[in-house]
C-alpha positions in Angstrom: -67.5 -28.9 -9.4 -64.1 -27.3 -9.0 -62.0 -27.4 -12.2 -58.6 -28.7 -11.4 -56.8 -29.3 -14.7 -56.5 -28.3 -18.3 -55.5 -30.8 -21.0 -54.3 -29.5 -24.4 -54.2 -30.8 -27.9 -50.8 -30.2 -29.5 -51.0 -29.5 -33.3 -52.6 -26.2 -34.2 -53.3 -25.6 -30.5 -49.9 -25.1 -29.0 -47.8 -25.4 -32.2 -48.3 -24.0 -35.6 -48.9 -27.3 -37.4 -50.0 -25.6 -40.6 -46.7 -23.6 -40.9 -44.7 -26.8 -40.3 -46.8 -28.7 -43.0 -46.2 -25.8 -45.5 -42.4 -26.1 -44.8 -42.1 -29.8 -45.4 -44.5 -29.8 -48.4 -42.4 -27.0 -49.9 -39.2 -29.0 -49.6 -40.9 -32.1 -51.1 -42.2 -30.1 -54.1 -38.7 -28.6 -54.6 -37.2 -32.2 -54.6 -39.9 -33.6 -56.9 -39.7 -30.7 -59.4 -36.2 -29.3 -59.3 -36.8 -27.5 -62.6 -39.3 -25.2 -61.0 -38.1 -22.0 -59.5 -39.1 -21.7 -55.9 -42.2 -19.5 -55.5 -43.0 -19.8 -59.1 -46.7 -20.2 -59.7 -46.3 -23.8 -60.6 -44.3 -24.5 -57.5 -46.7 -22.7 -55.2 -49.8 -24.3 -56.8 -48.3 -27.7 -56.1 -47.6 -26.8 -52.4 -51.1 -25.4 -52.0 -52.6 -28.5 -53.6 -50.8 -30.6 -50.9 -52.1 -28.3 -48.1 -55.7 -28.7 -49.4 -55.4 -32.5 -49.6 -53.9 -32.5 -46.1 -57.0 -31.0 -44.5 -55.3 -29.8 -41.3 -53.7 -33.1 -40.8 -56.9 -35.1 -40.6 -56.2 -37.2 -43.8 -53.7 -40.1 -44.0 -50.6 -39.2 -45.8 -50.8 -42.2 -48.1 -54.0 -40.7 -49.4 -52.6 -37.2 -49.6 -49.5 -38.3 -51.6 -51.5 -40.9 -53.6 -53.9 -38.1 -54.9 -51.0 -35.8 -55.5 -48.9 -38.3 -57.4 -51.9 -39.1 -59.5 -52.6 -35.5 -60.3 -49.0 -34.8 -61.4 -48.6 -38.2 -63.1 -45.7 -39.2 -60.8 -44.7 -42.8 -60.2 -46.8 -44.7 -57.7 -43.7 -45.8 -55.8 -43.2 -42.2 -54.6 -46.3 -42.5 -52.4 -44.6 -44.7 -49.9 -41.3 -42.8 -50.1 -43.1 -39.5 -49.4 -45.2 -41.0 -46.6 -42.1 -42.5 -44.9 -40.3 -39.2 -45.2 -43.3 -37.4 -43.6 -43.4 -39.8 -40.7 -39.7 -39.7 -40.0 -39.1 -36.0 -40.4 -42.2 -34.0 -39.8 -41.5 -33.5 -36.1 -38.3 -31.6 -36.9 -40.3 -28.8 -38.6 -42.1 -27.9 -35.3 -42.9 -24.2 -34.8 -44.5 -23.3 -31.5 -47.0 -20.4 -31.3 -45.1 -17.6 -29.7 -47.8 -17.2 -27.0 -47.9 -20.8 -26.0 -45.2 -20.9 -23.3 -46.2 -17.7 -21.6 -49.9 -18.7 -21.6 -49.1 -22.1 -20.0 -46.9 -20.4 -17.4 -49.8 -18.2 -16.4 -52.3 -21.1 -16.3 -49.9 -23.3 -14.3 -50.3 -21.1 -11.3 -53.9 -22.1 -10.9 -54.4 -25.4 -12.8 -52.6 -28.7 -13.3 -51.7 -29.1 -17.0 -51.6 -32.1 -19.3 -51.2 -32.9 -23.0 -53.2 -35.3 -25.1 -52.2 -35.7 -28.7 -53.0 -38.0 -31.6 -50.2 -39.3 -33.7 -47.0 -41.4 -34.0 -45.1 -41.6 -30.7 -41.7 -40.5 -32.0 -43.1 -37.7 -34.1 -45.3 -36.3 -31.4 -42.7 -36.6 -28.7 -40.3 -34.7 -31.0 -42.8 -32.0 -31.5 -43.3 -31.7 -27.7 -39.5 -31.5 -27.2 -39.2 -28.6 -29.7 -42.3 -26.8 -28.5 -40.7 -25.3 -25.5 -43.7 -26.3 -23.5 -42.8 -29.8 -22.2 -41.9 -28.7 -18.7 -45.4 -27.4 -18.0 -47.1 -30.7 -18.4 -47.6 -33.1 -15.5 -49.0 -35.7 -17.9 -48.3 -36.3 -21.6 -50.3 -38.9 -23.5 -49.6 -39.8 -27.1 -52.4 -41.8 -28.7 -50.0 -44.0 -30.7 -48.5 -45.3 -27.5 -51.8 -46.7 -26.5 -53.4 -47.8 -29.8 -56.4 -45.6 -29.0 -57.0 -42.3 -30.7 -59.2 -39.2 -30.1 -62.2 -39.0 -30.3 -62.3 -42.4 -28.4 -63.3 -41.4 -24.9 -61.0 -44.1 -23.5 -57.8 -42.1 -24.4 -59.2 -39.0 -22.6 -60.0 -41.3 -19.6 -56.4 -42.6 -19.7 -55.1 -39.0 -19.5 -57.3 -38.2 -16.5 -56.4 -41.4 -14.7 -52.7 -40.6 -15.1 -53.3 -37.3 -13.5 -55.6 -38.8 -10.8 -58.6 -36.6 -11.5 -62.2 -37.2 -12.8 -63.0 -36.1 -16.4 -65.5 -33.6 -15.2 -62.8 -31.8 -13.2 -60.8 -30.9 -16.4 -61.1 -28.7 -19.4 -59.9 -29.9 -22.8 -58.6 -27.4 -25.3 -58.2 -28.4 -29.0 -58.7 -27.2 -32.5 -60.4 -30.2 -34.3 -64.1 -30.6 -33.5 -64.4 -34.2 -34.7 -61.6 -35.4 -32.4 -60.9 -32.9 -29.6 -64.3 -31.5 -28.9 -66.3 -34.7 -29.7 -64.0 -36.9 -27.6 -63.9 -34.4 -24.6 -67.7 -34.2 -24.5 -68.1 -38.0 -24.7 -65.7 -38.4 -21.9 -67.3 -35.8 -19.7 -64.6 -33.1 -19.9 -65.5 -29.5 -20.5 -64.4 -28.6 -24.1 -62.9 -25.3 -25.3 -62.7 -25.0 -29.0 -59.6 -23.2 -30.3 -59.6 -22.4 -34.0 -58.3 -19.3 -35.7 -60.5 -19.5 -38.7 -63.5 -17.3 -38.0 -65.4 -18.9 -41.0 -65.8 -22.1 -38.9 -68.9 -21.7 -36.9 -71.0 -23.7 -34.4 -74.4 -23.1 -32.8 -73.5 -25.3 -29.9 -72.9 -23.7 -26.5 -69.2 -24.4 -26.5 -66.6 -21.8 -25.4 -64.6 -20.7 -28.4 -61.2 -18.9 -28.6 -59.2 -17.9 -31.7 -55.7 -18.1 -30.1 -54.2 -19.8 -27.1 -53.4 -16.4 -25.5 -57.2 -15.8 -25.0 -57.6 -18.8 -22.8 -56.8 -17.3 -19.4 -59.5 -14.6 -19.9 -62.4 -17.0 -20.4 -61.6 -19.3 -17.5 
């Protein structure tokens, strides 16, 4: 069957979500511990603890900040304050990968392009706005606007319906196996796993790339 479209995940696929997370966590640590010099070992250890708890954004922030506040013996009331700050502000820290726009430009000459991302509507829409990639997408679906989230195949089906294609006519490119790849397979789309960490392996016969710029070469 002819492949007509490519749908993309957003975080850690087209934008550097880890860099953005590091930036906002760094500011939070500075505010929580003003007595620490920035980039002191105490400061950096706290930031890295948050990054580990975060697990590439797959863990709820109430859990992340709950564990963090407990570890540093901070008042429990800070958990909700920090969670609210994350939800309200994280989109403003968006950093696109430098290769994203040029890669989408190249792919748009052959394929119809769409975006499917999990998350809060205002946050993800803000990230798209700052990504420099919005104009390339014919369809943008944010899971929070539908109350259905990846890997539920229904959200993939919604994206395909909006574009007017069958799932088997589309690729899906994403970094998180348990949401992007699992959901795409269940829906009938052809998955492409993008993850820069070479330590993450799979024995499954699924195309793998390490950066978005590699995508045109494997299609």
